[in-house]
matplotlib code that plots the C-alpha trace (Angstrom):
import matplotlib.pyplot as plt

x = [0.0, 1.3, 0.1, 0.0, 1.4, 4.6, 5.3, 8.0, 7.4, 8.7, 6.5, 3.4, 4.0, 4.6, 1.3, -0.7, 0.8, -0.2, -3.9, -6.3, -9.7, -11.0, -14.0, -15.0, -17.5, -19.8, -21.0, -18.1, -15.8, -17.7, -20.6, -21.0, -24.4, -25.7, -25.9, -23.2, -20.2, -16.9, -14.6, -12.2, -13.7, -15.1, -11.8, -10.0, -12.4, -12.0, -8.2, -8.2, -10.3, -7.7, -5.0, -6.9, -8.4, -11.8, -14.1, -17.1, -19.0, -19.9, -22.3, -24.5, -27.0, -30.2, -32.4, -31.7, -33.2, -30.7, -31.9, -31.2, -27.8, -26.9, -28.2, -26.0, -23.0, -23.9, -24.2, -20.6, -19.5, -18.9, -20.7, -21.0, -22.7, -19.9, -17.4, -19.1, -19.3, -15.5, -14.9, -13.6, -14.4, -18.2, -20.7, -23.4, -26.0, -24.0, -23.9, -27.6, -28.3, -26.0, -26.7, -24.1, -21.3, -23.2, -23.5, -25.9, -27.5, -30.9, -29.2, -26.8, -29.8, -31.9, -29.0, -28.5, -32.2, -32.1, -29.2, -31.3, -34.3, -36.2, -39.9, -41.3, -42.9, -40.6, -41.0, -38.9, -37.4, -36.3, -36.9, -39.5, -36.8, -35.3, -38.6, -39.5, -36.3, -37.0, -40.5, -39.2, -37.0, -40.1, -40.1, -43.3, -43.2, -45.6, -47.9, -49.4, -46.5, -45.6, -48.2, -48.4, -50.2, -52.4, -52.0, -54.2, -52.3, -54.8, -54.0, -50.3, -50.6, -52.6, -50.0, -47.1, -48.5, -49.3, -50.1, -48.6, -46.0, -43.0, -39.8, -37.3, -36.8, -34.7, -33.5, -31.9, -32.4, -36.0, -36.7, -39.8, -38.8, -41.2, -40.9, -43.9, -42.4, -39.2, -41.3, -43.1, -39.8, -38.7, -41.7, -41.2, -37.5, -38.5, -38.9, -35.4, -36.1, -36.9, -33.9, -32.4, -30.6, -29.2, -28.1, -26.2, -24.8, -22.4, -23.6, -21.8, -24.1, -26.9, -29.8, -28.3, -29.9, -26.9, -28.5, -31.7, -29.8, -28.2, -31.6, -32.9, -29.7, -29.8, -33.5, -33.4, -29.9, -29.1, -26.6, -27.8, -26.3, -24.9, -24.9, -23.9, -20.6, -18.9, -20.5, -18.8, -21.8, -21.0, -17.4, -18.4, -20.7, -18.0, -15.4, -17.8, -19.4, -16.0, -14.2, -11.5, -8.5, -5.8, -7.4, -4.2, -4.7, -7.9, -8.0, -10.9, -11.5, -13.7, -14.2, -15.3, -12.8, -15.5, -17.6, -14.7, -11.3, -12.1, -14.3, -11.5, -9.1, -11.6, -11.7, -7.9, -7.9, -5.5, -7.2, -7.3, -8.9, -10.2, -10.6, -13.5, -16.3, -16.9, -13.3, -11.1, -7.4, -7.9, -10.3, -7.7, -4.9, -7.0, -8.4, -5.2, -3.7, -6.9, -7.6, -5.0, -7.8, -8.9, -5.4, -5.6, -2.7, -2.9, -4.4, -5.4, -7.1, -9.3, -9.7, -8.6, -5.1, -4.3, -4.3, -2.4, 0.4, 0.9]
y = [0.0, 3.4, 7.0, 8.9, 12.0, 10.0, 8.9, 10.8, 12.2, 9.1, 6.7, 8.9, 8.7, 5.0, 4.6, 6.6, 4.6, 1.3, 1.4, 2.2, 1.8, 3.3, 2.1, 4.8, 4.7, 7.7, 8.2, 9.1, 9.7, 12.1, 13.0, 13.7, 13.0, 11.6, 14.9, 17.4, 17.3, 16.7, 19.7, 18.8, 15.4, 16.5, 18.1, 14.9, 12.8, 15.2, 15.1, 11.3, 11.6, 14.1, 11.5, 9.1, 6.9, 5.3, 6.0, 4.1, 4.7, 1.7, 2.4, 0.4, 3.3, 2.4, 4.5, 7.6, 7.4, 7.1, 10.3, 12.3, 10.7, 11.7, 15.2, 15.5, 14.6, 17.0, 19.9, 19.4, 19.1, 15.4, 14.1, 10.4, 10.0, 11.9, 9.6, 6.6, 8.0, 8.6, 4.9, 3.8, 0.1, 0.6, 0.4, 3.0, 0.4, -0.4, 3.2, 3.6, 0.5, 1.4, 5.2, 5.8, 4.4, 4.4, 0.9, 0.3, -2.8, -2.3, -2.0, -5.0, -7.2, -6.2, -6.9, -10.3, -11.2, -10.1, -12.4, -15.3, -14.2, -14.2, -13.4, -14.6, -12.9, -11.2, -10.7, -7.5, -5.9, -2.5, 1.3, 2.8, 3.9, 0.4, -1.2, 1.4, 0.7, -3.0, -2.3, 0.1, -2.7, -4.8, -7.0, -7.8, -7.4, -8.8, -6.0, -5.4, -6.6, -3.3, -3.1, -4.6, -7.8, -7.8, -10.0, -12.8, -16.0, -16.7, -13.3, -14.0, -17.4, -16.1, -13.4, -15.9, -18.8, -17.1, -19.0, -16.4, -18.0, -16.1, -17.1, -14.7, -13.1, -9.9, -8.0, -4.6, -1.6, -1.4, 1.0, -0.8, -4.5, -6.6, -10.0, -11.4, -10.5, -12.3, -15.3, -15.2, -15.0, -18.1, -20.0, -19.0, -20.0, -23.6, -23.9, -24.7, -22.9, -19.6, -17.3, -15.5, -12.4, -9.5, -6.0, -4.0, -6.4, -4.7, -5.7, -2.7, -0.2, 0.6, 0.8, -1.9, -5.3, -7.3, -8.7, -9.6, -11.4, -13.5, -14.3, -15.6, -17.6, -19.3, -19.9, -21.5, -23.0, -21.2, -18.5, -15.3, -14.2, -10.8, -8.3, -5.3, -4.6, -6.7, -9.6, -12.2, -11.8, -8.1, -9.1, -11.3, -8.6, -5.9, -8.2, -9.0, -5.6, -3.8, -6.6, -6.7, -8.9, -7.5, -7.1, -5.6, -2.6, -1.6, 0.8, 0.6, 3.8, 3.8, 4.8, 1.5, -1.2, -3.9, -2.8, -1.2, -2.3, -6.0, -6.1, -4.6, -7.2, -10.0, -8.8, -8.6, -4.8, -2.3, -0.4, 3.2, 4.2, 7.7, 9.0, 11.3, 8.7, 5.6, 4.9, 7.2, 6.9, 5.2, 2.7, 1.9, 1.4, -1.0, -3.0, -3.7, -5.6, -7.7, -8.4, -8.4, -8.4, -4.9, -3.3, -0.8, -0.3, 3.5, 5.8, 9.5, 11.9, 13.2, 12.4, 15.9, 15.1, 13.2, 16.5, 18.5, 16.0, 14.9]
z = [0.0, -1.0, -0.4, -3.6, -2.0, -1.1, -4.7, -6.6, -10.1, -11.8, -9.7, -10.4, -14.1, -13.9, -12.0, -14.5, -17.4, -15.7, -16.5, -19.4, -17.9, -14.6, -12.7, -10.2, -7.3, -6.9, -3.3, -1.1, -4.2, -6.5, -4.1, -0.4, 1.1, -2.2, -4.0, -2.9, -5.2, -3.4, -4.4, -7.2, -8.0, -11.4, -12.3, -11.5, -13.6, -16.6, -16.1, -16.4, -19.6, -21.0, -20.2, -22.5, -19.8, -20.3, -17.3, -16.1, -12.8, -10.7, -7.9, -5.5, -5.5, -7.4, -5.1, -7.2, -10.8, -13.6, -15.2, -12.0, -11.6, -15.2, -14.5, -11.4, -13.4, -16.2, -13.6, -12.6, -16.2, -16.4, -19.5, -19.1, -22.5, -24.2, -22.4, -23.9, -27.4, -27.4, -27.2, -30.7, -30.2, -29.8, -32.7, -33.0, -32.0, -28.8, -27.9, -28.3, -26.2, -23.4, -23.3, -20.6, -18.5, -15.3, -13.8, -10.9, -9.5, -11.2, -14.6, -14.0, -12.9, -15.9, -18.2, -16.6, -16.9, -20.5, -21.2, -19.8, -21.9, -18.6, -18.8, -15.5, -12.6, -10.0, -6.3, -5.8, -2.7, -3.8, -3.8, -6.1, -8.7, -8.6, -9.3, -11.9, -13.8, -14.0, -15.2, -17.8, -19.1, -19.5, -16.4, -14.5, -10.7, -8.1, -6.9, -3.4, -1.3, 0.3, 3.1, 6.6, 7.7, 10.8, 13.9, 12.5, 11.7, 8.9, 7.3, 7.6, 6.1, 3.2, 2.5, 2.6, 0.7, -2.6, -5.8, -8.0, -10.3, -9.1, -11.0, -9.4, -6.0, -6.4, -3.3, -3.1, -0.8, 0.4, 3.3, 4.4, 4.2, 6.2, 7.9, 6.0, 2.7, 3.5, 4.5, 1.2, -0.6, 1.3, 0.1, -3.5, -3.3, -2.3, -6.1, -7.3, -10.6, -8.8, -9.1, -6.1, -7.2, -5.1, -5.9, -3.3, -0.7, 1.6, 5.1, 6.7, 5.1, 7.7, 5.2, 2.9, 2.2, 3.2, 6.3, 4.6, 1.8, 4.5, 6.1, 2.8, 2.1, 5.4, 5.3, 1.8, 1.9, -1.3, -2.4, -4.0, -7.3, -6.3, -9.2, -7.1, -5.3, -4.0, -5.8, -8.1, -10.5, -11.1, -11.7, -14.7, -16.0, -16.0, -17.6, -20.4, -20.9, -21.2, -23.0, -20.4, -21.4, -19.1, -15.6, -14.3, -16.7, -14.8, -11.8, -9.4, -7.3, -4.2, -0.6, 0.9, 1.9, 1.4, -1.5, -3.5, -2.5, -1.8, -4.9, -7.1, -5.8, -6.4, -10.0, -10.3, -10.8, -9.3, -6.5, -5.2, -1.9, -1.5, 2.1, 1.5, 2.2, 4.3, 5.2, 7.3, 7.9, 11.4, 9.7, 7.1, 9.6, 11.7, 8.7, 6.8, 9.6, 9.9, 6.3, 3.5, 0.9, 2.0, 1.5, -1.4, -3.8, -3.7, -1.1, -1.7, 0.7, -2.1, -5.7, -6.6, -5.3, -8.5, -10.3, -7.7, -7.5, -11.1]

ax = plt.figure().add_subplot(projection="3d")
ax.plot(x, y, z, "-o")
ax.set_aspect("equal")
plt.show()
């Protein structure tokens, strides 16, 4: 592990010449509190683009609609759609289909279902924007599962044992997750053909679904296919979507040791930790002695430092 500020000029140049593609987290790296831009982050991204680096943003945030995310980037002069169009190896059709280089769990899950030619009914745990995205992509979700069940055991039984032909249970961030809905998911997952798919999965995030994913896994003796960070499923999607042949020529930038740094190492990428979000210096010092996999290759206090110190 090295601190970028401690590298000499030759080492900095060697570092920047060591990667071509950058995957960058958003919250804690570009944004603070989901919407306030971190000073200098936009300048740093645009500087990487000027250096000829391809940039894609990989976030676990599907609670903010994609169009609002893109608008936020546009306001700070980062044009994700322009970044994509500059890629010489993409056909016009590929550009139209992808629209932008913003990867979030709802999009990864929809892409995966599309690859399976899935057309079944989905029991979905997720925020309204997450569910709306899946519906916009043409998937049918179970309706009427967002309320409460009374104290009657009969009412609870009728809610859990549904005859609807659910073929997939998808779980992401849902602010009003209920016990009876988890029970219903468990019943559907007794069918071995019913898929169990998860989006954001970091158990350290207070409002994240990581704990609920584990409940379903233990209750059904199954493993969820995780298509958000730090899931192996997302790794396969990124490698395929970006035609990555040399994983060591990719840099993953993030603020979370679990979701970003460990995920980047799982993928075989270089990793850069930014100390403007979830991880502070004291957290880093404690963690690296406990878990080698959470040790980043490069540490910067803020993303803007890569401009000031080049």
